[in-house]
C-alpha positions as CSV (number, residue, x, y, z in Angstrom):
1,X,-8.9,11.2,31.3
2,X,-8.2,8.1,29.1
3,X,-6.7,8.6,25.7
4,X,-7.2,5.6,23.3
5,X,-4.6,7.0,20.9
6,X,-2.0,7.2,23.7
7,X,-2.8,3.7,24.7
8,X,-2.3,2.5,21.1
9,X,1.1,4.2,21.0
10,X,2.0,2.6,24.4
11,X,1.1,-0.8,23.0
12,X,3.3,-0.2,20.0
13,X,6.3,0.8,22.2
14,X,5.7,-2.3,24.3
15,X,5.6,-4.5,21.2
16,X,8.8,-3.0,19.7
17,X,10.7,-3.3,23.0
18,X,9.6,-7.0,23.4
19,X,10.7,-7.7,19.8
20,X,14.1,-6.0,20.5
21,X,14.6,-8.1,23.6
22,X,13.8,-11.3,21.7
23,X,16.1,-10.5,18.8
24,X,18.9,-9.6,21.2
25,X,18.5,-12.9,23.0
26,X,18.5,-14.8,19.8
27,X,21.5,-13.0,18.5
28,X,23.4,-13.8,21.7
29,X,22.6,-17.5,21.2
30,X,23.7,-17.4,17.6
31,X,26.9,-15.6,18.6
32,X,27.7,-18.2,21.3
33,X,27.1,-21.0,18.7
34,X,29.8,-19.2,16.5
35,X,27.4,-19.1,13.5
36,X,28.8,-15.9,12.2
37,X,26.9,-15.7,9.0
38,X,23.6,-16.0,10.9
39,X,25.0,-13.5,13.5
40,X,25.5,-10.9,10.8
41,X,22.0,-11.4,9.3
42,X,20.6,-11.1,12.8
43,X,22.6,-8.0,13.3
44,X,20.8,-6.3,10.4
45,X,17.4,-7.4,11.9
46,X,18.4,-6.0,15.2
47,X,19.4,-2.7,13.7
48,X,16.0,-2.5,12.0
49,X,14.3,-3.3,15.3
50,X,16.2,-0.5,17.1
51,X,15.0,1.9,14.4
52,X,11.4,0.7,14.9
53,X,11.7,1.2,18.6
54,X,13.0,4.7,18.2
55,X,10.1,5.6,15.9
56,X,7.5,4.2,18.2
57,X,8.9,6.0,21.2
58,X,9.2,9.2,19.2
59,X,5.5,8.9,18.2
60,X,4.4,8.3,21.8
61,X,6.4,11.3,23.0
62,X,5.2,13.5,20.2
63,X,1.5,12.5,20.8
64,X,1.9,13.2,24.6
65,X,3.5,16.6,23.9
66,X,1.0,17.7,21.3
67,X,-2.1,16.2,22.8
68,X,-1.2,16.9,26.5
69,X,-3.3,13.8,27.4
70,X,-0.8,12.6,30.1
71,X,-0.6,15.3,32.7
72,X,1.5,13.2,35.0
73,X,4.1,12.3,32.3
74,X,7.7,13.3,33.2
75,X,8.8,16.2,31.1
76,X,12.2,14.6,30.7
77,X,10.5,11.9,28.7
78,X,8.3,14.1,26.6
79,X,11.0,16.8,25.9
80,X,14.0,14.4,25.5
81,X,15.9,14.6,22.2
């Protein structure tokens, strides 16, 4: 059975992980250029992106747990704290 809401949550997780990867790569480039002011600003953006990632994964897990729309989902993922 296909759950459109689950797919929407999956897309949000994918988007937030992609953003996190891009920001991390950019922060590494900034660090290597020794632009420490930009590095600290980027650090705040990265911190916000990690929070966004945690919220999107939490929403996906909560939906899967409550809706039980993914019978093959690993319980370690759904029940993880």
